[in-house]
N, C-alpha and C positions, 0 to 999 in steps of 0.2 A: 866843712863846707858841706860834705856828702851828708851828714846829721841834720844840718839846718833844712837842705834840699828835702830829703825824706819828710822831714817834718811838714815842709811847706804843701808835700804834695798829699799827706795825710790828714792835712786840715783842711784843702782845696775842697769847695762843694762841687756836687756831682751835677754835671749839667744838665739842664730839664729835657727830657726824652720824648718827642713827639712823634708820632705814627702816620703818616700821610697814606691813606687808600686812594689810589688814582691810578686809572689807565691811561690817562694823555699826558705822552713825552713834555709838550710846551709847559702846561700846567705844574709839572714835578719842578721842571728847573726853576721856570717863576717863585713856586713856593717855597722851595729847598733853599734859594738865592735869599729870599726876604728873610726866612728863619735862622739861617746860619749867621747871619749879619746880626741879628738878635741875638745871638748866644746860644741858641737852641741845637742840640741834636736832633737831627731829621733821619727817619726810617721811614723808606719807601715802598709800598707792595702795591701790584697792581689787579689783582684778582682775589675775590670774595674768599674763596677757601684759604688763599696762604694769608689772606689778613687774620684769620682767625687763629691759626696757626702762630704767626709772629708776633700777634698782638699779646698772646699767651704764653708766650716765649721772652719776649722782649720786656713786657711789661711798662708801655708809655706812661705817663703822666697824661697825656692827652692823646685823644684820637682826632685827625681830621678825615670825614667819611665823603667821598664821592658816592652819590646815589647810581649813576649808572655803570656800574663796572660788571665784569665777567662774570659768569659762574652766579655763586649767591650776589644779589643787588645790595645796595649799601644798607636799605631797610633791612635785610633779612641777616646780613651780618650784624647788624647792631641789636637786634634781638638776639643771637646766638650768644653775642659777646656778655650781653646782659644777664645770661642764664648760668655764665661763670662765676664763682663767688668772688675770686680774686679782680674781675673786671666791673662788679656790679657799680663801684663807685666811680671809675675813672670816667671823667668828660668825654661824650663823643659829639663831635661837632660836625652837622653834613655843610660841607663845605660842594655846592652842586649847582650846576646851572639849571637845573629843574625848580623852575620861578613861578611857575604859573599859579593859580588858586589853589589851596588847600595843600601845595608840596610842602610848605614850613611843618603845616600840621600832621602831614603823615609822617616826618621825619620824626618828629616829638614822638607821635603814638607808639613809634617803632621802637623807643627809647632814646634817641639824640638828646642832648642837655642843651643844643642852641643850634642856631642853623643860619650859617653866613652863605649869600649868594654869589654866583659868579656873573662875570669877571670881577673878582677881587679888587679892592682898592688898597692899592701897595700901603698908602699912609695909614687907611685906618686900621689894616690888617694886624698887625704888631698890636694894636691896644686891645682888639677884638679877643686876638688869641690869650694874652694876658689876663683879660677879663674872665675867660671861661677858666684857666687855669686857678684863677682865686676862687671861685668856685660860683661864679654867674651861674644861672638855670633859667631857661625859657619855659612857658608853661601854656597850655590851651587854657583861656579866661573861662568859657562857658563848659558847666559841665555838661549840657546838653549837647554841645556841639563835640565835644571829646567823647562821649559815646557814639555819637555817629561815624566819626572817623576811626573809632576802635572798631567797631560792627565792620567797616567798610576794610580795614585792614587785615580782620581775622576772614574775610572771604576771599580777599585779594591772595593771601597766604595758601588758603585751599584749592583755588584755581591755578596757584603756580605750579603747587604737589600735583594736583592730578594732570596738568600737562608734562611735566616732569616724568610721571608712573608712565603716560601714554607713549612718550619717546622711550624710555628704557623699555618697554614693553615689544615696541616697534626695532628698535635698536638688538635685542634681545633673538626676536623672530629670525631676523634678517641674518644675525648670528649662528643661528640654529642652521638655516638653510645653506648658507655657505659652509658651516661644517659637513653637515649632511652630504654635499657635493664634492668636497674633499674627500671624505671617507670614500664616498664612493668610487674615485676619480683612481684614490690611492689602489684600492681592491681591484677593479678593472686593468689598472696599469701592471699592480702585479700579476695577475693573471696571464696577461698578456706580454708581460718580460720571462715569466717559467715555460711559457709554449718553445721559444726557440733554445731557452736555457736547456731544457730537457734535453733538446735536439743535438747541441753542443756536447753536451755531458754524455750522452750516450753514445756517440761517435768517437770520441777522445777515450771513453772504456775499451770501446773495440779495439783501438790503437794499442791502448796500455795492454790488455790482454795480447796482443800477437808477438808469438816468439819470436820470429824474425827481426823484431824491432831492437836496431842496434844501440847498443850504448848501457849504461846503467843510471838509476836515479841520481847518483852522487856524481857520476860523469856530466860536468858543467858542458853545455851546451851541444850533448849528445842526443838525437832523435828523443831515446827514453826520458831523459832530463827534461826536456821540453814537455812531453806529453804528459809528464806526472806533474811539473808546473800549473799546467792548463787544466787538468783534473783536481788540483787543489785550489786555483782561481775559480773555477765553476762551482765548487761545491761551498767555499768562502761566500761568492757571489748568491746562490741559492739561500744561505742563512740569513744573510741580509735582507732580502726578501721578503723572507719568511719571517723575519722580527717585524717588519713593517707592516706585512698583511696581518699579521696575531694582534697589534697594538690597535692598527684599524677595526679589526671585528670585535676586540674587547671593548674600544669606545663605542662602537655602532652597538651593542650586545648580540652580535651575530655570533661570538665562538660557539661553535658547534661541539658538541661531546658525545664520545661514543662509550655510556656507560655500562661498566660491566666490573665484576671484582677483581680489583688488583692487588698484589701482592708487593709492596714497595720494597722490600728487599733485594728484589732482584733489577730493580729501576735505580736503586742507589747503586748496586755495585757496577751497572752497566753507564751510570753516569760516570762515576770515578774512573773509571778503565778509559773512557774515552777522553776525560781530562788530562789524566798522566799520559796516555799515549799522543795527544796533540802536543803536549810539553814534557816531551823523556828528558831534556836537559835541564830541568829545573830542580831536579831532586826532592821534588815535595814528597812528604809521608801521609799519607790517607789513613786513618785507623776510623776504622767503624767497629760501631759497638751498638747493640742492642736491636736491630733490625731484624734478626733472623726470626724472633718470635714473635714479630708485630702480627695482629689479623688482618685478613684483607680489607681494604675500602672500598667503596664503590664509586667509580671514575674512569677517565679514561686514560688508559695507559699511555699512550703517546704523549698528549698533554703534560700529563704529571712528568713523565719521564724530562721533556723540557723544561718544565719548572727546575725539578731538582739539578738538570746539569745548567741552568743559568746561575742557580746559587752557588754551586760548586765551582764554576768556573769563573765569580766573581771572585770567593774567596782565594783561590788561586792565583789570582789576579793581583789582589793587594796582599799576598804573602810574599816575603822575600826569597829565595832560592833556598833549599833546604828546611825551609818551614815545615810547619804540621797544620795538619786537616783534619780535625775529629767530628766525626756523624755520628750520632747519637739517636738511638727512637726508642720511643717508650708509649705507653696507652696513660690516658688520663680518664677515670671514670666517675661518674657520680658526683659532677662536680656542676650545678646547674646554671647555668648563663656564664661559664667560663668564657673570659675576653668578649663580652657581648652577644656570643654566638647561641642558638636555638638549640643544638644539639645537647646532650649531657656524657657523651663517651666521643673521645678522642684518639687521634694517632698522633702524636709529637716528634716529628723529626728536627733535632738540632745540628747545626753546620758552624761548627767554631774554627773560628782560625788564628794564628798565631801573625797575623798581619800589623798593618802601619794604623788600625782603627779606623773609627769614623766620628767625625766633629758631631757634638750632641744636636747643633742646630741644622745639621744635615741629614740626620737619620730618619727623618721622613719625606724629606725631598729626593733621597736615590730610589724612590720609587716612581717618582714621576717620569712623563715621559722625556728624551733625550736628555735628562739630567747627567752631569759629568763631573766628577769630581777634580779631576787632572785640570791642568792647564790644555786647552785645545790645541794652542800653540805646538804641543809636544806629544801630537797624538800620532797613535801607530794601528795600525789596523787588526793587531793579534788581537785575540780576546784571552790568551793565558798567559802572553808574558808578564813579568812583573810590571805593574802599573801600566799594562798595555791599553787599549782603546777600543772602539767597537761605536756603536750608535747611543750609546745610553739607552737601550731600551730591554736588555737582559732582565733585569729587577722590574721593570712594569709588565712585559710579558708572565714571568714568574707570579707575580699579583694578581694579574686577572685572569689567570688558569686556578690558583689556588682559591680565590674569591668566588669563581664559577663554580667551583666543588662545593661551596658553601663554607670555607676555611678561612684563617685567617694568616697573614705573613708579616712579620715584625725584624726589628735589628735592635741587639743591645750593644753597646760598645761603651768604654770609659771615654773615648773621645783619640784624637791623631795625634800619635808620636812615632817619627820613624826610626828613632833612637830606642825608644824603651819595648815598641811595638806591643800595646796592650792587647792586640785583634779585637775580634768582632763576632756575635754569636747571631746567625741567623735562626727564626725559630718558625717553624712552616705546621699549624695545626690543620689537621683535617679530618672530620667528623666521622665516625664509623657508620654506615647505612646509606640512605639516600640523602643528598642534600635538601635542605628545607626549600 
């Protein structure tokens, strides 16, 4: 019995598939009911762009096309489908309430094989569909009339394209205006927040330095413990505001640089000390090689330190406890056009970790604003704890700073594997001399 059943399934003819492009629910129900009762498989879609996508994916035997649909209209969808090799000979029939003089001809000029006016006649409709499936095509008999409608259709497409371009330009201008307003607001709000924050931090430090303050930093609930936590929280909040301000200034091309000769060796070692001091219990081992002999670069030492710290702390965040982070430096000379940059002499810093790695399809996105690899439901505020949190701005800021110096930053990784730990290597390339 099983073999007989499988044999019947193998020889059973496939149902004829019809794609119905329509945005009116009542028409969809009616046509679907009529055609399903005739044994056809009916796929429906309600807008022009989706119609192109689904038609090329489903490869129907026949397409019934309403003209007045959202996005691309039925004429434009038909013309687009006719430009696709696999869809060139599929019958496309206009089923539409556009029944004024010339509507049929316009549908045929656009590439339709035929025309069925609405409301459909449910008694005749199955025969009409069957006829088009068997190869019936309608033509405009007069060559002169055909040329006239072809010119009209060409003009119509150009007018539609022009209107769409104007709409896009208007929308783009409005988005730019809103984006500028947002950036200006963030910058102003950041400065306003920093004013009271500076006051809080200053008074907290005064209290922290008071020798008469009772308790110790490790004595939970004591005055000194409370003040220490206030200072830490204030510093963390200042970092968050700083990241947001930096990204906003980078987006607005307002990042100011105080350019002077900078020795990267001191910045690298300072960044490493800061990361290890922030997470002393992680047991991470930092190795530094080749940075002591690097020549100076022209740059803003404070900004470059920030970029290096962001990259080093990111390496620490995705490296398990007791892991290793290796930072190496070298000169690259006489290589015109290196990585698409104009300079020919560079200093390269590579930060290689023994962490979980980064999936290939994420390696460009990790530099995007607010992009976070981890599940946000598991978010933690620590920037150095293993797989800790943050706003997803550190690498964005690092890229903005490096590019503002005329350099480039990128990452290499075999992929993500929390068992094998393939690690990642971040490369920072900075030109020697003034950025172009």
